[in-house]
SEGU-306225 format. One record per residue (C-alpha): z, y, x; residue number from 1; chain. Coordinates in nm, 4 decimals. Layout:
! SEGU-306225
ATOM up north east k c
ATOM Z Y X NUM A
...
***
This chain:
! SEGU-306225
ATOM up north east k c
ATOM 3.1269 -0.4575 -14.4608 1 A
ATOM 3.0069 -0.0986 -14.4509 2 A
ATOM 2.8418 -0.0375 -14.1130 3 A
ATOM 2.7695 0.2890 -13.9305 4 A
ATOM 2.6122 0.3798 -13.5960 5 A
ATOM 2.8778 0.4671 -13.3400 6 A
ATOM 2.8049 0.7483 -13.0900 7 A
ATOM 3.0544 0.7155 -12.8015 8 A
ATOM 3.0477 0.9341 -12.4913 9 A
ATOM 2.9878 0.7606 -12.1541 10 A
ATOM 3.3629 0.7550 -12.0821 11 A
ATOM 3.4381 0.6198 -12.4299 12 A
ATOM 3.1659 0.3557 -12.3931 13 A
ATOM 3.3291 0.2302 -12.0712 14 A
ATOM 3.6655 0.2057 -12.2517 15 A
ATOM 3.5069 0.0236 -12.5455 16 A
ATOM 3.3458 -0.2244 -12.3063 17 A
ATOM 3.6919 -0.2876 -12.1574 18 A
ATOM 3.8233 -0.3679 -12.5053 19 A
ATOM 3.5283 -0.6038 -12.5586 20 A
ATOM 3.6041 -0.7735 -12.2266 21 A
ATOM 3.9716 -0.8209 -12.3159 22 A
ATOM 3.8880 -0.9624 -12.6586 23 A
ATOM 3.6279 -1.1967 -12.5101 24 A
ATOM 3.8701 -1.3092 -12.2358 25 A
ATOM 4.1545 -1.4118 -12.4669 26 A
ATOM 3.9109 -1.5688 -12.7151 27 A
ATOM 3.7577 -1.7864 -12.4412 28 A
ATOM 4.1022 -1.8889 -12.3160 29 A
ATOM 4.1914 -2.0035 -12.6667 30 A
ATOM 3.8624 -2.1944 -12.6950 31 A
ATOM 3.9306 -2.3679 -12.3622 32 A
ATOM 4.2831 -2.4681 -12.4647 33 A
ATOM 4.1629 -2.6197 -12.7918 34 A
ATOM 3.8739 -2.7958 -12.6145 35 A
ATOM 4.1245 -3.0077 -12.4184 36 A
ATOM 4.3086 -3.1230 -12.7304 37 A
ATOM 4.2564 -3.4849 -12.8350 38 A
ATOM 4.4074 -3.7158 -13.0934 39 A
ATOM 4.7437 -3.8485 -12.9803 40 A
ATOM 4.8280 -3.5438 -12.7729 41 A
ATOM 5.0677 -3.2665 -12.8705 42 A
ATOM 4.9200 -3.0169 -13.1131 43 A
ATOM 4.7176 -2.7278 -12.9717 44 A
ATOM 4.8951 -2.3888 -12.9486 45 A
ATOM 4.9305 -2.1990 -13.2747 46 A
ATOM 4.9002 -1.8247 -13.3246 47 A
ATOM 5.2680 -1.7542 -13.2503 48 A
ATOM 5.2540 -1.9578 -12.9273 49 A
ATOM 4.9343 -1.7831 -12.8249 50 A
ATOM 5.0998 -1.4441 -12.8780 51 A
ATOM 5.3877 -1.5505 -12.6491 52 A
ATOM 5.1381 -1.6652 -12.3883 53 A
ATOM 4.9545 -1.3356 -12.4210 54 A
ATOM 5.2775 -1.1441 -12.3480 55 A
ATOM 5.3248 -1.3492 -12.0313 56 A
ATOM 4.9616 -1.2967 -11.9286 57 A
ATOM 4.9889 -0.9200 -11.9773 58 A
ATOM 5.3007 -0.9145 -11.7574 59 A
ATOM 5.1178 -1.1036 -11.4823 60 A
ATOM 4.7742 -0.9352 -11.5049 61 A
ATOM 4.7455 -0.5573 -11.4678 62 A
ATOM 4.3858 -0.5578 -11.5960 63 A
ATOM 4.4934 -0.7210 -11.9223 64 A
ATOM 4.8055 -0.5029 -11.9529 65 A
ATOM 4.5904 -0.1878 -11.9271 66 A
ATOM 4.4166 -0.2809 -12.2512 67 A
ATOM 4.5296 -0.2600 -12.6118 68 A
ATOM 4.7637 -0.5366 -12.7246 69 A
ATOM 4.6350 -0.4777 -13.0793 70 A
ATOM 4.2796 -0.5671 -12.9750 71 A
ATOM 4.3919 -0.8765 -12.7846 72 A
ATOM 4.6239 -1.0101 -13.0539 73 A
ATOM 4.3588 -0.9553 -13.3183 74 A
ATOM 4.1099 -1.1560 -13.1112 75 A
ATOM 4.3586 -1.4451 -13.1147 76 A
ATOM 4.4105 -1.4064 -13.4878 77 A
ATOM 4.0339 -1.4085 -13.5447 78 A
ATOM 4.0098 -1.7262 -13.3371 79 A
ATOM 4.2729 -1.9055 -13.5452 80 A
ATOM 4.0995 -1.7936 -13.8631 81 A
ATOM 3.7745 -1.9334 -13.7222 82 A
ATOM 3.9502 -2.2640 -13.6497 83 A
ATOM 4.0873 -2.2718 -14.0048 84 A
ATOM 3.7329 -2.2172 -14.1355 85 A
ATOM 3.6119 -2.5008 -13.9120 86 A
ATOM 3.8753 -2.7446 -14.0387 87 A
ATOM 3.7960 -2.6270 -14.3923 88 A
ATOM 3.4333 -2.7339 -14.3261 89 A
ATOM 3.2925 -2.3938 -14.4153 90 A
ATOM 3.1933 -2.2855 -14.0624 91 A
ATOM 3.1040 -2.4357 -13.7259 92 A
ATOM 3.3583 -2.4798 -13.4477 93 A
ATOM 3.4311 -2.1597 -13.2500 94 A
ATOM 3.2462 -2.1509 -12.9177 95 A
ATOM 3.2550 -1.9490 -12.5976 96 A
ATOM 3.1602 -1.5845 -12.6102 97 A
ATOM 2.9247 -1.4555 -12.3432 98 A
ATOM 2.9002 -1.1104 -12.1959 99 A
ATOM 2.6236 -0.9185 -12.3692 100 A
ATOM 2.6476 -1.1376 -12.6813 101 A
ATOM 2.9014 -1.1190 -12.9614 102 A
ATOM 3.0465 -0.8080 -12.8007 103 A
ATOM 3.3095 -0.6474 -13.0206 104 A
ATOM 3.6686 -0.6273 -13.1341 105 A
ATOM 3.8603 -0.5661 -13.4550 106 A
ATOM 4.1271 -0.3095 -13.5396 107 A
ATOM 4.3668 -0.3686 -13.8301 108 A
ATOM 4.6392 -0.1644 -14.0034 109 A
ATOM 4.4074 0.1348 -14.0289 110 A
ATOM 4.5764 0.4452 -14.1698 111 A
ATOM 4.4012 0.6940 -14.4007 112 A
ATOM 4.4040 0.9572 -14.1270 113 A
ATOM 4.2315 0.7297 -13.8744 114 A
ATOM 3.8895 0.8103 -14.0229 115 A
ATOM 3.7777 1.1666 -14.0811 116 A
ATOM 3.4647 1.3688 -14.1456 117 A
ATOM 3.3732 1.6336 -13.8893 118 A
ATOM 3.0504 1.7725 -14.0340 119 A
ATOM 2.7816 1.6851 -14.2856 120 A
ATOM 2.6362 1.4035 -14.0712 121 A
ATOM 2.9174 1.3275 -13.8268 122 A
ATOM 3.2440 1.1387 -13.8717 123 A
ATOM 3.5140 1.0193 -13.6336 124 A
ATOM 3.7205 0.7022 -13.6119 125 A
ATOM 4.0379 0.6603 -13.4058 126 A
ATOM 4.0267 0.3659 -13.1646 127 A
ATOM 4.3450 0.2662 -12.9743 128 A
ATOM 4.3445 0.3830 -12.6101 129 A
ATOM 4.0004 0.5396 -12.6603 130 A
ATOM 4.0671 0.8262 -12.8983 131 A
ATOM 3.8406 0.9777 -13.1580 132 A
ATOM 3.4907 0.8288 -13.1404 133 A
ATOM 3.2061 0.9858 -13.3358 134 A
ATOM 2.9786 0.7961 -13.5717 135 A
ATOM 2.6855 0.8856 -13.7931 136 A
ATOM 2.8122 0.9785 -14.1414 137 A
ATOM 2.5157 0.8311 -14.3304 138 A
ATOM 2.7145 0.7758 -14.6523 139 A
ATOM 3.0738 0.8258 -14.7722 140 A
ATOM 3.3380 0.6069 -14.6087 141 A
ATOM 3.5780 0.4427 -14.8504 142 A
ATOM 3.9384 0.3623 -14.7600 143 A
ATOM 3.9534 0.0472 -14.5451 144 A
ATOM 4.2430 -0.1443 -14.3899 145 A
ATOM 4.0459 -0.2677 -14.0873 146 A
ATOM 3.7244 -0.2083 -13.8986 147 A
ATOM 3.5201 -0.3823 -13.6300 148 A
ATOM 3.3517 -0.2139 -13.3343 149 A
ATOM 3.0510 -0.4059 -13.2007 150 A
ATOM 2.7682 -0.3693 -12.9513 151 A
ATOM 2.4365 -0.5461 -13.0033 152 A
ATOM 2.1945 -0.6788 -12.7425 153 A
ATOM 1.9961 -0.3539 -12.7576 154 A
ATOM 2.3005 -0.1576 -12.6408 155 A
ATOM 2.3715 0.0078 -12.9758 156 A
ATOM 2.7305 0.0539 -13.0922 157 A
ATOM 2.8379 0.0129 -13.4548 158 A
ATOM 3.1576 0.0449 -13.6535 159 A
ATOM 3.1926 -0.1681 -13.9671 160 A
ATOM 3.4695 -0.1017 -14.2197 161 A
ATOM 3.5994 -0.4016 -14.4147 162 A
ATOM 3.5498 -0.3154 -14.7799 163 A
ATOM 3.5163 -0.5145 -15.1001 164 A
ATOM 3.1857 -0.3957 -15.2498 165 A
ATOM 3.1928 -0.2657 -15.6018 166 A
ATOM 2.9856 -0.4914 -15.8304 167 A
ATOM 2.6796 -0.3431 -15.9957 168 A
ATOM 2.7108 -0.3527 -16.3761 169 A
ATOM 2.4657 -0.5773 -16.5583 170 A
ATOM 2.1991 -0.4028 -16.7679 171 A
ATOM 2.3074 -0.5968 -17.0777 172 A
ATOM 1.9520 -0.6765 -17.1869 173 A
ATOM 1.9836 -1.0535 -17.1433 174 A
ATOM 1.6981 -1.0533 -16.8896 175 A
ATOM 1.6767 -1.3589 -16.6619 176 A
ATOM 1.4743 -1.3716 -16.3417 177 A
ATOM 1.3810 -1.6588 -16.1141 178 A
ATOM 1.3546 -1.5966 -15.7398 179 A
ATOM 1.1539 -1.8406 -15.5286 180 A
ATOM 1.1980 -1.7897 -15.1537 181 A
ATOM 0.9205 -1.8719 -14.9123 182 A
ATOM 0.7859 -1.8096 -14.5637 183 A
ATOM 0.4574 -1.6335 -14.6458 184 A
ATOM 0.6050 -1.4558 -14.9499 185 A
ATOM 0.9711 -1.3795 -14.8838 186 A
ATOM 1.0683 -1.3661 -15.2522 187 A
ATOM 0.8463 -1.4337 -15.5531 188 A
ATOM 0.9895 -1.3240 -15.8873 189 A
ATOM 0.9164 -1.4821 -16.2225 190 A
ATOM 0.7909 -1.1387 -16.3322 191 A
ATOM 0.4947 -1.1845 -16.0973 192 A
ATOM 0.6222 -0.9583 -15.8215 193 A
ATOM 0.5653 -1.0761 -15.4642 194 A
ATOM 0.8133 -0.9290 -15.2155 195 A
ATOM 0.7675 -0.9538 -14.8391 196 A
ATOM 1.0146 -0.8624 -14.5657 197 A
ATOM 0.8691 -0.5847 -14.3469 198 A
ATOM 0.8524 -0.7182 -13.9922 199 A
ATOM 0.7084 -0.5834 -13.6711 200 A
ATOM 0.3740 -0.4043 -13.6805 201 A
ATOM 0.0725 -0.5530 -13.5025 202 A
ATOM 0.1187 -0.3132 -13.2112 203 A
ATOM 0.4876 -0.4083 -13.1854 204 A
ATOM 0.4012 -0.7794 -13.1920 205 A
ATOM 0.1537 -0.7333 -12.9059 206 A
ATOM 0.4121 -0.5393 -12.7090 207 A
ATOM 0.6693 -0.8159 -12.7713 208 A
ATOM 0.4268 -1.0778 -12.6347 209 A
ATOM 0.3617 -0.8671 -12.3247 210 A
ATOM 0.7336 -0.8204 -12.2668 211 A
ATOM 0.8023 -1.1932 -12.3067 212 A
ATOM 0.5338 -1.2741 -12.0500 213 A
ATOM 0.6794 -1.0139 -11.8144 214 A
ATOM 1.0241 -1.1647 -11.8648 215 A
ATOM 0.8933 -1.5099 -11.7710 216 A
ATOM 0.7609 -1.3697 -11.4409 217 A
ATOM 1.0694 -1.1627 -11.3555 218 A
ATOM 1.3154 -1.2945 -11.1015 219 A
ATOM 1.6531 -1.3966 -11.2389 220 A
ATOM 1.9241 -1.1417 -11.1661 221 A
ATOM 1.6764 -0.8617 -11.0895 222 A
ATOM 1.6901 -0.5135 -11.2383 223 A
ATOM 1.3411 -0.5555 -11.3787 224 A
ATOM 1.4507 -0.8639 -11.5732 225 A
ATOM 1.7464 -0.6724 -11.7193 226 A
ATOM 1.5181 -0.3840 -11.8203 227 A
ATOM 1.2709 -0.6184 -11.9900 228 A
ATOM 1.5485 -0.8035 -12.1761 229 A
ATOM 1.6803 -0.4740 -12.3155 230 A
ATOM 1.3294 -0.3737 -12.4278 231 A
ATOM 1.2854 -0.7087 -12.6067 232 A
ATOM 1.6290 -0.6744 -12.7671 233 A
ATOM 1.5373 -0.3295 -12.9006 234 A
ATOM 1.2231 -0.4630 -13.0648 235 A
ATOM 1.4100 -0.7532 -13.2229 236 A
ATOM 1.6887 -0.5192 -13.3340 237 A
ATOM 1.4263 -0.3024 -13.5043 238 A
ATOM 1.2944 -0.6092 -13.6848 239 A
ATOM 1.6470 -0.7110 -13.7862 240 A
ATOM 1.7235 -0.3624 -13.9190 241 A
ATOM 1.4136 -0.3687 -14.1368 242 A
ATOM 1.5086 -0.7124 -14.2717 243 A
ATOM 1.8636 -0.5994 -14.3550 244 A
ATOM 1.7334 -0.2833 -14.5236 245 A
ATOM 1.4904 -0.4903 -14.7331 246 A
ATOM 1.7675 -0.7322 -14.8333 247 A
ATOM 1.9986 -0.4493 -14.9414 248 A
ATOM 1.7318 -0.2751 -15.1494 249 A
ATOM 1.6013 -0.5965 -15.3050 250 A
ATOM 1.9472 -0.7315 -15.3931 251 A
ATOM 2.0462 -0.3974 -15.5490 252 A
ATOM 1.7251 -0.3885 -15.7538 253 A
ATOM 1.7782 -0.7435 -15.8831 254 A
ATOM 2.1413 -0.6763 -15.9748 255 A
ATOM 2.0446 -0.3623 -16.1690 256 A
ATOM 1.7464 -0.5044 -16.3578 257 A
ATOM 1.8612 -0.8534 -16.4604 258 A
ATOM 2.1656 -1.0108 -16.6210 259 A
ATOM 2.1069 -1.3523 -16.4607 260 A
ATOM 1.9409 -1.4234 -16.1245 261 A
ATOM 1.8287 -1.7838 -16.0685 262 A
ATOM 1.7658 -1.9050 -15.7131 263 A
ATOM 1.7111 -2.2417 -15.5491 264 A
ATOM 2.0194 -2.4177 -15.4180 265 A
ATOM 1.8934 -2.4621 -15.0614 266 A
ATOM 2.0891 -2.5917 -14.7617 267 A
ATOM 1.9435 -2.3434 -14.5149 268 A
ATOM 2.1559 -2.4571 -14.2200 269 A
ATOM 2.0172 -2.8094 -14.2610 270 A
ATOM 1.6617 -2.6855 -14.3141 271 A
ATOM 1.6656 -2.4809 -13.9918 272 A
ATOM 1.8193 -2.7515 -13.7759 273 A
ATOM 1.6288 -2.8298 -13.4561 274 A
ATOM 1.3978 -3.1311 -13.4572 275 A
ATOM 1.3941 -3.1903 -13.0793 276 A
ATOM 1.6195 -3.4974 -13.1065 277 A
ATOM 1.7618 -3.6649 -12.7965 278 A
ATOM 1.6305 -3.8319 -12.4807 279 A
ATOM 1.6679 -4.1727 -12.6443 280 A
ATOM 1.5157 -4.0623 -12.9756 281 A
ATOM 1.2968 -3.7546 -12.9206 282 A
ATOM 1.1839 -3.5639 -13.2260 283 A
ATOM 0.8310 -3.5170 -13.3558 284 A
ATOM 0.6381 -3.1969 -13.4299 285 A
ATOM 0.9119 -3.0002 -13.2557 286 A
ATOM 0.7088 -2.6830 -13.2001 287 A
ATOM 0.5843 -2.6758 -13.5600 288 A
ATOM 0.9396 -2.7241 -13.6891 289 A
ATOM 1.0655 -2.4469 -13.4586 290 A
ATOM 0.8015 -2.2135 -13.6001 291 A
ATOM 0.9070 -2.3006 -13.9553 292 A
ATOM 1.2719 -2.2384 -13.8642 293 A
ATOM 1.1851 -1.8931 -13.7269 294 A
ATOM 0.9905 -1.8149 -14.0430 295 A
ATOM 1.2810 -1.9124 -14.2696 296 A
ATOM 1.5331 -1.7072 -14.0714 297 A
ATOM 1.2970 -1.4088 -14.0411 298 A
ATOM 1.2663 -1.3885 -14.4208 299 A
ATOM 1.6393 -1.3532 -14.4784 300 A
ATOM 1.6770 -1.6379 -14.7299 301 A
ATOM 2.0499 -1.6784 -14.6934 302 A
ATOM 2.1409 -1.3119 -14.6623 303 A
ATOM 1.9487 -1.2216 -14.9789 304 A
ATOM 2.1440 -1.4688 -15.1942 305 A
ATOM 2.4760 -1.3686 -15.0357 306 A
ATOM 2.4194 -0.9985 -15.1029 307 A
ATOM 2.3032 -1.0633 -15.4598 308 A
ATOM 2.6229 -1.2623 -15.5115 309 A
ATOM 2.8293 -0.9697 -15.3806 310 A
ATOM 2.6590 -0.7159 -15.6054 311 A
ATOM 2.6237 -0.9363 -15.9137 312 A
ATOM 2.9261 -1.1690 -15.9056 313 A
ATOM 2.9121 -1.4460 -16.1634 314 A
ATOM 2.5500 -1.3728 -16.2484 315 A
ATOM 2.3755 -1.5871 -15.9854 316 A
ATOM 2.2644 -1.9364 -16.0937 317 A
ATOM 2.1982 -2.1977 -15.8236 318 A
ATOM 1.9236 -2.4314 -15.9464 319 A
ATOM 1.8303 -2.7750 -15.8158 320 A
ATOM 1.5068 -2.7082 -15.6207 321 A
ATOM 1.3532 -3.0537 -15.6691 322 A
ATOM 1.0070 -3.0504 -15.8304 323 A
ATOM 1.0179 -2.6773 -15.9098 324 A
ATOM 0.7025 -2.6215 -15.7022 325 A
ATOM 0.5203 -2.9246 -15.8559 326 A
ATOM 0.6026 -2.8634 -16.2226 327 A
ATOM 0.3625 -2.6724 -16.4449 328 A
ATOM 0.5490 -2.3961 -16.6247 329 A
ATOM 0.3027 -2.4070 -16.9158 330 A
ATOM 0.3058 -2.7782 -17.0064 331 A
ATOM 0.5816 -2.9287 -16.7919 332 A
ATOM 0.3535 -3.1784 -16.6146 333 A
ATOM 0.4789 -3.2797 -16.2676 334 A
ATOM 0.2169 -3.3558 -16.0025 335 A
ATOM 0.1981 -3.2890 -15.6312 336 A
ATOM -0.1786 -3.2397 -15.6610 337 A
ATOM -0.1268 -2.9314 -15.8790 338 A
ATOM -0.0122 -2.7380 -15.5722 339 A
ATOM -0.3591 -2.6963 -15.4225 340 A
ATOM -0.2515 -2.4562 -15.1455 341 A
ATOM 0.0349 -2.2378 -15.0385 342 A
ATOM -0.0636 -1.9685 -15.2899 343 A
ATOM -0.2496 -2.1480 -15.5693 344 A
ATOM -0.1052 -2.3664 -15.8471 345 A
ATOM -0.3647 -2.5331 -16.0703 346 A
ATOM -0.2212 -2.7842 -16.3169 347 A
ATOM -0.4177 -3.1109 -16.3159 348 A
ATOM -0.3199 -3.1706 -16.6808 349 A
ATOM -0.3679 -2.8423 -16.8662 350 A
ATOM -0.5561 -2.6394 -16.6004 351 A
ATOM -0.2903 -2.3677 -16.6056 352 A
ATOM -0.3520 -2.1377 -16.3101 353 A
ATOM -0.0896 -1.9213 -16.1392 354 A
ATOM 0.0446 -1.8165 -15.8039 355 A
ATOM 0.2340 -2.1196 -15.6733 356 A
ATOM 0.5498 -1.9281 -15.5845 357 A
ATOM 0.5507 -1.7362 -15.9133 358 A
ATOM 0.5113 -2.0630 -16.1056 359 A
ATOM 0.8146 -2.2042 -15.9222 360 A
ATOM 1.0111 -1.8852 -15.9926 361 A
ATOM 0.9326 -1.9196 -16.3632 362 A
ATOM 1.0654 -2.2761 -16.3594 363 A
ATOM 1.3879 -2.1506 -16.2017 364 A
ATOM 1.4144 -1.8777 -16.4654 365 A
ATOM 1.3585 -2.1157 -16.7563 366 A
ATOM 1.6046 -2.3701 -16.6215 367 A
ATOM 1.8713 -2.1012 -16.5898 368 A
ATOM 1.7944 -1.9712 -16.9378 369 A
ATOM 1.8053 -2.3230 -17.0859 370 A
ATOM 1.4652 -2.3080 -17.2540 371 A
ATOM 1.2267 -2.4647 -17.0060 372 A
ATOM 1.0446 -2.6567 -17.2759 373 A
ATOM 0.9092 -2.9840 -17.1445 374 A
ATOM 1.0360 -2.9413 -16.7868 375 A
ATOM 1.4076 -2.8693 -16.8348 376 A
ATOM 1.5098 -3.2346 -16.8216 377 A
ATOM 1.2935 -3.3114 -16.5226 378 A
ATOM 1.4186 -3.0112 -16.3297 379 A
ATOM 1.7768 -3.1054 -16.4032 380 A
ATOM 1.7545 -3.4723 -16.3053 381 A
ATOM 1.4789 -3.4434 -16.0427 382 A
***
């Protein structure tokens, strides 16, 4: 996806919100229909049946008929693709979409003339029943067959063109790097580099705390509560933008400098699962686990590996993470006591001293390169 900031006029914004409402409406209807399906009953409606039902709904509902049939049909198609991903066990089951969240719609069958450049920093995209909508031309737009218009919680509009990214050529030097992801240090490289995702500044963090306290005191449904929620969303959107920018720059740098990138094979969705449990079996250390989950997600672990895989296809090695943080890279001795703290690794056998995350990154690098010395077998079998 190649994303740009959309700059609609007030009238265009109202029309785009109508499209979002139509897409959300038909998506939620499809979710409700599939929620009633059980084993032994007739199969849930397929895409063709849903399209026939949509035609009947448009004939009966003037509000739905006033919208774009392309937007509404594509929402149904996206839903059935989401269901296919769910049954393929690659994604979670599609859920209800709420107003103000997941706002957006997709346009397919885009023609070459549907995107044009107006000036040095301004472009335009043609949206059905809306017309030409301007966006910030921050970089060249390549030919795309579809695009998605979305609105985030901070009220910002974006247009994302579906493109297959061009892979970055390998340097051809045979260089291998290990990348150890953490919470305090976002990414530690086997070269000794410590990379940290830029988050909110101290002043922004204090403002976020004040806004969250104000939100807790605000009356539900009041204008003040809405204003505070938008202010919080803008701060979090700023933090998310910085994280995405860091991921893009870091993944590009790794793809350009190294032939092989070794990372831990982590199940992030399992690691960030809530620990609250149930009423019958309540969880323990729930608040501490929630803080750890926020730290993992804030450091962009998953997105970094995904983007490196896009830019360096076939050059990413997923390594078994067991014992990588307890194994001495110098002598291969495995001991939990060697990890004295979050940052310090001091081998109890040979007294090798290193940054703990860098030591783990070196183990990942050596395992990927196949010359880990005394620790290759242990890292492979755990």
